[in-house]
N, C-alpha and C positions, 0 to 999 in steps of 0.2 A: 591621335593623330593630332589633336590641337597642340600637343607637346610639340611638333616639328615643325608647325607654321612661324614661329618666331624664327628659325633658325633657316629656313628657306626664304624668307623675306631677307634677311641677314645677308646670304648669300648672293641674292639675286643681282645687287649691283656687283659685285667684281666678277661673277661668270659671265654676266652680258657685257661687259667691257671688256672681256678675254674674247668673248666670242665675235664682239666687233673688230677689234684688233686683228684677229685673225682671218676674218673676210676681207678686212682692207689689205692686209697683207699680200693677199691671194689674187684679189682683183689686179686687172692691169691699171698701170699708171695712164691716168687721163690728160696730163700735161706732156708727157713725151709722144712723139711720133711714132707711128708704127714701123715706119722706115729708117733704118740707122744712115745717116751719111757717111761716108768714106771719110779718114781724117785729114785728106788734102783738100775736100770740099770745105769741111767744118774750119781748118786753118784759114784757108783763102776768104770765107766769110769772117772769121774774126778780125782778119788783117784788114779789111774793108770796113770794119767797124771800126777799129783802132785809129785809122787814119780819119775817120770822118771826126770823131769823138776828138782828136788832136787838132783838126782843123776847125772845130766850134771854139775852141779854147786858147787859141794864139791870141797873146797879147797885141793889143793895137797899139800906135803910138801914143796915143792919151793916157794908157794904163803905163806905158814905160815913161812919161813924163812927170808923173805923180811919186812923190815923195813915200817909201816905205814908212809906215806906223808902227 
């Protein structure tokens, strides 16, 4: 029995990592919502977000007057 103890200790890490990976793959994702939105709703939401980002990054007249370096 004492001959097997070093092998059990050596195999404990890879076996536990494999079990953790298996359990993580089986569990539902916490970041995803349980309700999937339709593609049309998602597209319209993304288009609004793009427009908001474009509006936030429009160059001001002061930016246009500065020479490019």
